[in-house]
N, C-alpha and C positions, 0 to 999 in steps of 0.2 A: 664852388662852395657858396658863393654869394646868392645864387638862385635858390639854394636850399633854405638859407636864412630868410630871404625875402618871402618865400612861400609860407614859412612858419609865422613870420610877423604879420602876414596878411590874414592869418586865422584869428588874430587877437580881436578885431571888431566883431567877427562872427560869434565869439564866445560871449559877448555882451548883449546879443540880440535874443530876446526871449522866444522860445519855441524853435530855435535854430540848432539845438543840440544834435539832432540827427544829421544835419548837414555838416556840422563840425566833425562828427565821427566819420562820415563818408569822406571828408577831405583828408583826414588823417590816414584812412585806409589807402586812398589814392597815393598819398605822399609816401607811405611805407613801400608799396609795391614799385613805385617809381625809383625810390632809393635802393631797394633790394635788387632790382633787375638791372638798372642803369649803372649802378656803381659796384657791380659784382667783381671784386678785385682779387679773388683768391687764386687767380692765375699768376699774380705778381708777388714778388718778395720785397718790393720797394714802395716808397711813397708815390702816390698818384694824385691827380687833381690838385696839384700844388698851385696855390695862388697866395702870394704875400706870406702870411703866417699860417695859412691853412694847408693841409694835405692829409690824405687818407691812405693807410696801408691796411693789410688784412686784419690786424688786431683792432684798429680803430673802427673798421667797417663792422666787425662783429658786435662791438659794444654800442655803436650807433643804432644798428638794427634792433638790438635788445631794448634800448631806451625808447625807441619809437613804438615798438610792440607793446611794452608794459604801459606806457602812457596812453596808448590807444585803448587798452583793456580797462584802464582806470576810468577814462571818459565814458566807455560803454557801461561800466558799473554804476555811473552816476544816475542812469535811468531808473534804477531800482530803489534808490535811496532818497528819502525826503530831506534833501539838504537845504539848509538856509544859505542864502547868498550863493546860489549855484553858479552864477556867472563869474563871481570872483574866484571860485574854486577852479573853474575851467581856465581862467586867466593865469592863475598860479601854475597849473599843470603845463600850460603852453609856454610860459616863461621858463619853467624848469626844463622843458624839452629843448628850447633854444640854447640854454646854458649848457646842457649836457652834450648837444651836438657840437657846440663850439669847443668844450673841454676835450672831447675825443678827437677833434679835428686839428687842433693847433699843434705846432711843431716847436714850441718854445716853452720852457718851464715857467717863465714868469707869467705868461698868459694862462698856462694850465692852472697855476696857483690862483690867479685872480678870478678866473671864471668858475673854478671849483668853489671858492668861497661865496661867489654870487649864487651858485646853485643851492647853497644851504639856506638862503633867505626864504624861498617859497616853501621849503620843507618845514622850516621854523614857523612860518605863518599858518600852514595847514595844521600843524600840531597845536598851535595856540588857538586857532579859530574853530576847528571842528573836533577837537579832542573830547574825551568823555568825562573825565573827572577834573576837579580843581587842581589836582597834583600835576596836571599837564604843564603848568607854569614852571615847576621845578624841573620836569623832564626836558622841557625846551631849553632852559638855561644850561642844564647838564650837557645837552647835545651841542649847543653853540660853544660853550667854554672848553669842552674837551677838544673839539675839532680846531677851534681858533688858537688855543694856547699850544697845542701840539704842533700847529702849522707855523707858529711864529719863528722858531729856529730855522725852519726850511726857507721862509721868506728872507731872513737875514742872509743866509748862505747864497740864495739866488741873487740877491743884490750884490754880494761880495764877488761872485763869479762874473756878473755883468760889469762890475767896475773894472775888472782886469781884462776881460775878453770881449766886452762889447755886447754880448748876448749869451744866453744859456740855452742854446738850441739843442735838440735831440741829436744833431749831427756833429756836435762839438767833440773833437778828439781829445778827451781829457780823462785822466785817471786820478782820482783823489788819493792822497797818501795819508792824510790826517785821519786817525780813527775817530776823533771827536766830530769832525765834519761829517764823516760818513754815517756815524751813529745818528746824528740829529736829522740827517736827510731820510734815513730809514724810519726813524721814530715817528715822524708825522704820518707816514703811510700805514704803519702798524697800528696806530690808534684808530685810523679810519677803517681798518679792516673789519672788526677790531681784533687785535691779538689778546690772548689770555693775559689778564692783569690790567688791561686798559679797556675792558669790555663793559664796564659798569653802566655806561651811558646807554648802551643798546637795549637791554630789557626794559628799562624805564621808558625810553622813547617809544618802543613798540607797544607797551601796555597802554600808555596814555594817548597814543595817536589813533585817529580813525583808521579803518582798515585800508582806505586808499593811501594814507600816509605810510602805513606799514608796507604796502605793496611797493611804494616808491623807495623806501629805505632798504628793504631786503632785495628788491629786484634790481635796483640800479646803483644806489649810492654806496653800498658796500663794495661794489666792483671798482670804484674809483681808486681805492687803495691798491688793489691788485694791478690796475692799469698803470698807476704811477710807478709801482715797483718794477714792472716790466720795462718801462721807459728808462728807469734809473739804473738798471742792472749793469749796463756797460760802464757807468761812471764809478760804481762802488764795488767793482769786481774784487779788488784786493780784500776789502773788509769782509765780504761774504765768503771769500775763500778761506780766510784765517779765523773768522769769528762766527761764521754761519752755524757751526755746530751748537753754539749756545742757544740761538734763536730756534733752531730745529728741535732741540731737546725741550725747551720751554713750551713750544707749541704742542709737541706730542703729549707731554705730561698734562698741560692745560686742557687739551682736547679730551683726554681720558677722564679728567676730573669733571669737566663740564658734561660729558656724556652720562656719567653717573649722577650728576646733579639733576639732569633732565628727568631721571627716573622717579624723583620724589616730588615733582611739581603737581599742583592741583589746578592751575590755570593753564588752559590750552595755549593761549597766546604767549605766555612766558616760556612754555616748553618749546614752541616753534622758534622763538627768539634765541633761546640758548642753543638750539640745534644749528642756527645760523652761525653762532660763534664757533661751534664745533667744526662745521664745514669750512669756514674761513681759515681755521687753524691748519686744516689739511692743504688748503691752497698755499698758505705761507710756506709750509714744509716742502711742497712740490717746487715752488720757485727758488727756495734757498738750497736745494740740492745741486743747483747749477747743471742740470741735466736736461737735454732736449725733450726727453720723455716727461720729466716732471713739469717743465715749462708748458708743454702742450696739454698735459693732464690738468694743470691748474687753470689754463684758459678755458677748456671745455667744462670743467667743474663750475667755474664762475657763471658760465652761460646757463648750464643746467640748473644750478641753484637759483638763478634769477627767476626762471619760470616756475619751478616747483615751490619755492618758498612764497612767491607772490600768490600762487594759486591756493596754498594752504591758508594764508592770511585772508584771502577773499572768502573762503568757505567759513572761517571762524567769524569774520565780520558779518556775513549774512545770518549765521546762526545767532550771533549776539543781537542782531536786529529783531529776530523772531522770539528769542527766549529772554533777552535781557541779562544773560549771564554767560560767562566763559568757563565756569567751573566744571570739572569732571563729575562732581557729585550731582549736578543738575542736568547737564547734557548727557542723558542716558536713554537708551532704547530708541534712538532715532531711526533705526532700520525699519521699525514698524510704521513710521509715518512718511519717511522720505527714502524709499528704497533706491531710487535713482541717484540721489545724493550720496547714499552709502557706497554705491559703486564708484563714483568719482572720488570719494574720500579714500577708498581702498587703493585706487590707482595712484593718488598723490602720496599716500603713505609708503607704498612700495617703491615709488620713484625716490622718495626721501631717503630710503635705505639702500638706494642704488641697485635695484633689481633690474634684470633685463626685461624688455628691450629698451632701456633708456640710455642716453649718452652719459648719465652719471656713472653707470657701471664702467664704461670704458675709461672715463677720467680717473676713477679710483684705481683701476688696474694700472694705468700709466703712472699715477703717483706712487702706488705701492711698489712697482718695479723700480722706479728711480730711488725710492727710499731704501729698498733692500740692496741695491747696487751701491748706495752711499754707505750703509752699515747694516750688517746682518742682524744686529741687536734690535733693530726697529721692527722686526717680525713680531715680537712680543706685543708692542704697542699697537701695531696695525690690527692684529687679531682681536684684541679687546675693544679697540675703538669701533671696528666694524660690527662686532657683536652687540655692543651697547647701542650703536646707532640703529640696528635692526630692532632692538628691544623697545626703545622709546618711540620709534616710528609705528610699530605695531600697537603699542600702548595707546597712542592717539586714536587708532581705529577702534580697538575693541572696548575701550572705556567709554567712548561716545556713542557707538552704534549698538552695543549690547547692554543687557541689564534691564532692570525694571524702570518703567517710564516715570518721570518725576512729576508730571501733571502740570507743568508750568508753560506749556505751549499756548501762546496767545490765540484768541479766537480768529479764525479766518486766515491764519498764516499758511502760506504755501510758497512753493518755489516757481519762479517764472522760467519759461524756455530760455530767456535771455541769460539767466544765471548759468544754465547748463552750456550755453554757447560760449560764455566767457571761460568757464572751466575747461571746455574742450579746446579752446584756443590757447590755453596754457599748456595743455598736454601735447597738442599736435607737434610743436617743434621738438619737444624732448624725445618723442618716440620716432618721428619720421626722419630726423637727422641721422639716425642710426643707419638708414638705408643708403646713405651716401657719406660715409666718413671721410672720403677724399676731400670733402668740403673743408676740412681742417688741415690738410697737409699741403 
């Protein structure tokens, strides 16, 4: 693992050299393919490449690949945007990528907590430095205080376990019996997801962040809560077994309410942010059914959502750069001017509603099967959640692409081939992983 971290650290000086952005992107490409091919661990069910506190298994490997790919696409998207202090932005993305690789590679909860909080620093700085409106200050404080205060009980419990056992490793054979302990351990990860009721920081952070910040938030950081729950599940088994029905019920009801709330939005970015809350509720439900199908479905759903949501935020960011607005009332009739973009928009919208052939479809099938096996009454919620999901996904497409043109397109605006390359690189993993689903088994 040390060679991986040294390689990423060696990219920091390149990010500060003017005109070297293309070499930085090439280096990240090389790093991704090295990591993807050299560390393909899906033949193994155990931790591998173990060195001191580091080790990678199949779940860590998936999230590390997702992190590298999304950060690579963010750096590629910097070409098209006239960013102030571009070098500092690349440095923050590089620092974030190092923190994420470490978070997904450590085998101890103390290091997981420490490096997760470190990964919030570059996101906070990107939100503050390159956000759009003055309200970004409130959104940034919202983001930090929600995640920090929710994590404080977890930190105290980690220190408590370390005091008695010497460490809080993933391999520790320990089953908590105190409901209060287990609730506070789950609570910090549910806020990071976010679960319905603790989701208020997410829409404000997405709206005020630049599109690169939204790609980081939706593509990677929301997955840290799911990854933490997967690691924690063996320690909190009793709590989930006896009280998981409350969290599943709250998530299902919240998912249904948020789905209906998406139907009345006028801002495209808020709509996509709330759809992320809806999708993460389905992931929580899949994990808390304590079913192998639900667990696998949640894992694939997090992966698919990372690509699809990041791609949607990229499209909206580019449109905002051209039109200066994200409102449905202004972004109309785009199919007349950008027909190729309309095609990509349609692909992303049908992937967001889990149409075949995307891995989102299989993940929703897995989660639905595990839910129905948990309780037959969930059929009612699944039907309406999937129906409203299709409604607001199609609403994004037909309200932006059809209708009369608003006349606000700035002179000389057009889309670069690089934009379509970035969108294709979001779509490619979602569609082509379907051809080899054994990758996840």
